[in-house]
C-alpha positions in Angstrom: 140.1 256.7 59.9 139.7 257.0 56.2 139.3 254.3 53.6 142.6 255.1 52.0 144.4 254.4 55.2 142.8 251.0 55.4 143.8 250.3 51.8 147.4 251.3 52.6 147.6 249.0 55.6 146.2 246.1 53.6 148.3 246.8 50.6 151.6 247.0 52.5 150.9 243.8 54.5 149.8 241.8 51.4 152.7 243.0 49.3 155.3 242.2 52.0 153.7 238.8 52.6 153.6 237.8 49.0 157.0 239.2 48.2 158.7 237.2 51.0 156.7 234.0 50.0 157.7 234.3 46.3 161.3 234.9 47.3 161.5 231.9 49.6 159.5 229.7 47.2 161.9 230.5 44.3 165.2 230.4 46.3 164.7 227.7 49.0 164.0 224.0 48.8 161.7 222.5 51.4 163.4 222.2 54.8 166.1 224.7 53.9 166.8 227.3 56.5 169.1 230.3 56.9 169.7 232.5 60.0 168.6 236.1 59.8 169.5 237.2 63.4 171.5 234.5 65.0 169.8 231.1 65.5 166.7 232.6 67.2 165.3 234.2 63.9 165.5 232.0 60.8 163.9 231.8 57.4 162.9 228.1 57.2 160.9 227.1 54.2 158.0 224.7 54.5 154.6 224.4 52.7 151.4 224.1 54.6 148.3 222.6 53.1 146.2 223.4 56.2 145.5 226.3 58.4 147.8 228.7 60.3 150.8 227.2 62.2 150.4 223.8 60.4 147.0 222.7 61.6 145.2 220.4 59.1 142.0 218.6 58.6 140.0 216.5 56.1 142.6 215.8 53.4 141.7 217.0 49.8 138.2 217.8 50.7 139.3 219.7 53.8 141.7 221.7 51.7 138.9 222.9 49.3 136.7 223.6 52.3 139.4 225.6 54.0 140.1 227.7 50.8 136.4 228.4 50.3 136.1 229.4 54.0 139.0 231.8 53.5 137.3 233.2 50.4 134.0 233.7 52.3 135.9 235.3 55.2 137.6 237.8 52.9 134.3 238.6 51.1 132.6 239.3 54.4 135.7 241.2 55.6 135.3 243.7 52.7 131.7 244.4 53.8 132.6 244.6 57.5 135.6 246.9 57.0 133.5 249.3 54.9 130.8 249.3 57.6 133.1 250.0 60.5 135.0 252.8 58.6 131.7 254.5 57.6 130.4 254.3 61.2 133.7 255.7 62.5 134.6 252.9 64.9 137.7 253.4 67.0 140.8 253.7 64.7 142.6 251.0 66.8 139.8 248.6 66.1 139.8 249.4 62.4 143.5 248.8 62.3 143.2 245.4 64.1 140.4 244.3 61.7 142.5 245.4 58.8 145.4 243.3 60.1 143.1 240.2 60.3 141.7 240.9 56.9 145.2 241.3 55.4 146.4 238.0 56.8 143.3 236.2 55.5 143.7 237.7 52.1 147.5 236.9 52.0 146.9 233.2 52.7 143.9 233.0 50.4 146.1 234.1 47.5 148.4 231.2 48.2 145.5 228.7 48.4 143.8 230.0 45.2 146.8 230.5 42.9 150.1 229.0 44.0 149.2 225.6 42.6 148.8 227.2 39.2 151.8 229.6 39.2 154.5 227.4 40.7 155.9 224.0 39.9 156.6 221.6 42.7 159.4 222.1 45.1 161.6 219.1 45.8 163.8 218.3 48.8 167.1 218.2 47.0 169.3 221.3 47.0 168.5 222.1 43.4 164.7 221.7 44.0 163.6 225.3 44.1 160.3 226.1 42.4 160.0 228.0 39.2 157.5 230.9 38.9 155.0 230.6 36.0 156.0 227.1 34.7 154.2 225.4 31.8 152.3 223.3 34.4 151.8 224.1 38.1 152.0 221.6 40.9 148.2 221.8 41.6 144.9 223.2 40.4 142.9 226.2 41.4 141.9 226.1 45.1 144.7 223.6 45.8 147.7 225.8 46.4 149.8 225.3 49.6 150.5 228.2 51.9 154.2 229.1 52.1 155.6 229.5 55.6 159.1 230.6 56.5 159.4 232.6 59.8 160.9 230.5 62.5 161.6 232.0 66.0 163.1 229.4 68.3 163.8 231.9 71.0 165.1 229.4 73.5 165.4 225.6 73.8 165.2 223.4 76.9 166.6 219.9 77.0 164.4 217.4 78.9 161.7 219.5 80.6 161.2 218.3 84.3 158.8 215.4 84.3 156.5 217.1 86.8 155.5 219.8 84.3 152.1 219.0 82.6 152.1 218.3 78.8 155.8 219.0 78.3 157.4 217.0 81.1 160.2 214.7 80.0 160.5 216.2 76.5 162.7 218.7 74.7 160.9 222.0 74.4 161.5 225.0 72.0 159.8 228.3 72.1 158.5 229.4 69.6 158.4 226.1 67.7 155.9 227.0 64.9 156.9 228.2 61.5 154.6 230.9 60.1 154.4 233.8 57.6 153.6 237.5 57.6 149.9 236.8 57.0 149.7 234.5 60.0 151.5 237.1 62.2 149.1 239.8 60.9 146.0 237.8 61.9 147.5 236.9 65.3 148.4 240.5 66.1 145.0 241.8 65.0 143.1 239.2 67.1 145.3 239.8 70.2 144.9 243.6 69.8 141.1 243.2 69.7 141.1 241.0 72.8 143.4 243.2 74.8 141.7 246.6 73.9 138.1 245.5 73.2 136.8 247.6 76.1 138.5 250.8 74.9 137.4 250.1 71.3 133.8 249.4 72.0 133.5 252.1 74.7 134.4 254.6 71.9 131.8 253.1 69.6 129.1 253.4 72.4 130.0 257.0 72.9 129.7 257.8 69.2 126.3 256.1 69.1 125.1 258.0 72.2 126.2 261.3 70.6 124.4 260.6 67.4 121.2 259.7 69.3 121.4 263.0 71.3 122.0 265.0 68.1 119.0 263.3 66.4 116.8 264.1 69.5 117.9 267.7 69.5 117.1 268.1 65.8 113.6 266.7 66.3 
């Protein structure tokens, strides 16, 4: 796989991710939702100060630490992607790593800049955020990630009490709200886990071939 193909994958995902986030941020107030395909696929606007799927830690300090971690991961990702492309790793593996990198970059942009380029969304119906206001809702590194994809595929009222963890409660699947960047990371990681043997078997074959060629030349 060539570098331009990697750039194309990353560019398309980041552009789609940011375009949808900016649209939702400037047209929806927090908690507003609209169906896309029935009730099982909705755009549901929330802002997330933590990690993917709403996980949080450490308050303000945790927010800065998370943003810096994302930044470090993206910087390392640039180096790692260049390495695996140059060493001709399995194309599927390069695509999966590109998906993970794209998602990390998409959410990093939110964390770095959204506090500067948007004003604060409010919960009333007129409370959509403006883009490039005189003053943003936060400072550099303190932007919130915009989430909006909600897929409540099915809902069960009162799960039987004998079922661990969910017994006696209402249950919806899938109950998290996420974005394109989160989905990109998840798909990339799942792809690596499912096909790792195929990916790394190909890498091993390439390494063996190079060693044989070097031996023959000597």
